[in-house]
ZAKOLLO-863773 format. One record per residue (C-alpha): residue number from 1; x, y, z; residue in one letter. Coordinates in pm, 1 decimal. Example, Ala and Ser with C-alpha at 12.3 -4.5 7.8 and 13.67 -1.06 7.14 Angstrom:
% ZAKOLLO-863773
@num: 1	x: 1230.0	y: -450.0	z: 780.0	residuo: A
@num: 2	x: 1367.0	y: -106.0	z: 714.0	residuo: S
//
This chain:
% ZAKOLLO-863773
@num: 1	x: -1600.0	y: 2920.2	z: -2479.5	residuo: M
@num: 2	x: -1538.4	y: 3173.6	z: -2203.3	residuo: K
@num: 3	x: -1665.6	y: 3472.9	z: -2403.6	residuo: I
@num: 4	x: -1996.1	y: 3302.2	z: -2479.8	residuo: Q
@num: 5	x: -2050.8	y: 3232.3	z: -2109.4	residuo: K
@num: 6	x: -1995.2	y: 3601.1	z: -2030.9	residuo: I
@num: 7	x: -2237.1	y: 3703.1	z: -2305.6	residuo: L
@num: 8	x: -2496.1	y: 3450.8	z: -2185.0	residuo: D
@num: 9	x: -2465.1	y: 3577.8	z: -1828.3	residuo: R
@num: 10	x: -2504.0	y: 3940.2	z: -1940.5	residuo: Q
@num: 11	x: -2811.3	y: 3854.9	z: -2148.0	residuo: G
@num: 12	x: -2656.0	y: 3960.4	z: -2478.3	residuo: I
@num: 13	x: -2646.7	y: 3620.1	z: -2648.4	residuo: V
@num: 14	x: -2830.5	y: 3298.7	z: -2577.5	residuo: H
@num: 15	x: -2877.7	y: 2950.2	z: -2710.3	residuo: T
@num: 16	x: -3209.2	y: 2773.4	z: -2739.1	residuo: D
@num: 17	x: -3267.9	y: 2447.0	z: -2925.0	residuo: P
@num: 18	x: -3594.0	y: 2598.6	z: -3051.8	residuo: E
@num: 19	x: -3415.9	y: 2898.3	z: -3211.5	residuo: I
@num: 20	x: -3177.8	y: 2838.8	z: -3501.9	residuo: M
@num: 21	x: -3119.0	y: 2481.3	z: -3379.0	residuo: S
@num: 22	x: -2935.2	y: 2604.9	z: -3070.5	residuo: G
@num: 23	x: -2683.5	y: 2827.5	z: -3248.9	residuo: V
@num: 24	x: -2583.5	y: 3120.8	z: -3022.0	residuo: P
@num: 25	x: -2787.5	y: 3426.2	z: -3129.3	residuo: V
@num: 26	x: -2830.3	y: 3781.8	z: -3006.6	residuo: F
@num: 27	x: -3114.1	y: 3788.7	z: -2754.2	residuo: V
@num: 28	x: -3448.7	y: 3871.7	z: -2913.9	residuo: G
@num: 29	x: -3323.4	y: 3798.9	z: -3265.7	residuo: T
@num: 30	x: -3227.2	y: 3516.2	z: -3496.5	residuo: R
@num: 31	x: -2894.8	y: 3683.2	z: -3578.3	residuo: V
@num: 32	x: -2616.7	y: 3435.4	z: -3498.1	residuo: P
@num: 33	x: -2317.0	y: 3554.6	z: -3299.6	residuo: L
@num: 34	x: -2102.7	y: 3395.0	z: -3570.5	residuo: Q
@num: 35	x: -2248.8	y: 3643.0	z: -3820.4	residuo: T
@num: 36	x: -2106.9	y: 3924.7	z: -3607.3	residuo: F
@num: 37	x: -1761.9	y: 3764.3	z: -3609.1	residuo: F
@num: 38	x: -1784.1	y: 3703.2	z: -3984.2	residuo: D
@num: 39	x: -1851.5	y: 4073.8	z: -4038.7	residuo: Y
@num: 40	x: -1557.4	y: 4168.5	z: -3815.9	residuo: L
@num: 41	x: -1329.0	y: 3954.9	z: -4030.4	residuo: E
@num: 42	x: -1462.4	y: 4114.0	z: -4350.4	residuo: G
@num: 43	x: -1345.0	y: 4429.3	z: -4523.8	residuo: E
@num: 44	x: -1597.4	y: 4673.3	z: -4378.5	residuo: S
@num: 45	x: -1608.0	y: 4506.7	z: -4039.3	residuo: G
@num: 46	x: -1805.0	y: 4660.6	z: -3757.0	residuo: L
@num: 47	x: -1932.4	y: 4953.8	z: -3964.6	residuo: A
@num: 48	x: -2104.3	y: 4723.0	z: -4212.1	residuo: E
@num: 49	x: -2251.6	y: 4506.0	z: -3935.0	residuo: F
@num: 50	x: -2400.1	y: 4813.5	z: -3767.1	residuo: L
@num: 51	x: -2535.6	y: 4935.4	z: -4100.3	residuo: Q
@num: 52	x: -2700.7	y: 4599.1	z: -4171.8	residuo: D
@num: 53	x: -2819.7	y: 4540.9	z: -3813.2	residuo: F
@num: 54	x: -2864.2	y: 4887.2	z: -3656.1	residuo: P
@num: 55	x: -3090.1	y: 4744.9	z: -3384.7	residuo: H
@num: 56	x: -2790.4	y: 4547.0	z: -3253.6	residuo: L
@num: 57	x: -2555.6	y: 4842.9	z: -3202.7	residuo: K
@num: 58	x: -2559.4	y: 4823.6	z: -2822.2	residuo: T
@num: 59	x: -2532.0	y: 4443.8	z: -2821.2	residuo: A
@num: 60	x: -2242.1	y: 4451.6	z: -3068.5	residuo: A
@num: 61	x: -2053.5	y: 4699.4	z: -2851.8	residuo: L
@num: 62	x: -2122.0	y: 4484.5	z: -2546.3	residuo: Q
@num: 63	x: -1975.3	y: 4183.3	z: -2727.7	residuo: V
@num: 64	x: -1660.8	y: 4380.6	z: -2810.0	residuo: L
@num: 65	x: -1637.5	y: 4499.8	z: -2449.6	residuo: E
@num: 66	x: -1668.3	y: 4143.0	z: -2317.0	residuo: A
@num: 67	x: -1399.3	y: 4022.8	z: -2556.8	residuo: I
@num: 68	x: -1164.8	y: 4306.0	z: -2459.4	residuo: A
@num: 69	x: -1214.6	y: 4239.6	z: -2087.5	residuo: K
@num: 70	x: -1153.7	y: 3866.1	z: -2133.7	residuo: A
@num: 71	x: -836.1	y: 3938.6	z: -2329.3	residuo: M
@num: 72	x: -710.9	y: 4172.2	z: -2054.6	residuo: L
@num: 73	x: -780.2	y: 3912.2	z: -1785.2	residuo: V
@num: 74	x: -596.4	y: 3646.9	z: -1988.3	residuo: D
@num: 75	x: -301.9	y: 3882.0	z: -2039.4	residuo: R
@num: 76	x: -287.0	y: 3960.3	z: -1665.8	residuo: E
@num: 77	x: -287.0	y: 3588.0	z: -1586.1	residuo: R
@num: 78	x: -7.3	y: 3525.3	z: -1836.3	residuo: E
@num: 79	x: 196.3	y: 3812.6	z: -1694.6	residuo: T
@num: 80	x: 142.1	y: 3687.2	z: -1339.9	residuo: S
@num: 81	x: 240.7	y: 3335.4	z: -1439.3	residuo: A
@num: 82	x: 554.1	y: 3458.8	z: -1614.2	residuo: D
@num: 83	x: 653.0	y: 3660.6	z: -1306.2	residuo: S
@num: 84	x: 616.2	y: 3365.5	z: -1070.6	residuo: A
//
């Protein structure tokens, strides 16, 4: 997954077989990245995640930023490919 590689490189999320059996988690926590995405898909979304995990506010915003940047890069590639 391209997003996970970006998040790993930026030190936001990591995987370690010793922590949560290697599930990607926010650095310094046992909060799985999937939990963040589950909240985003829920009714209250980001607001509820930040209420339940206020210590992850910066990390959550960094995840959203990485996703947005990856989406923009993908869109630019698609547009360039369509133009060629």
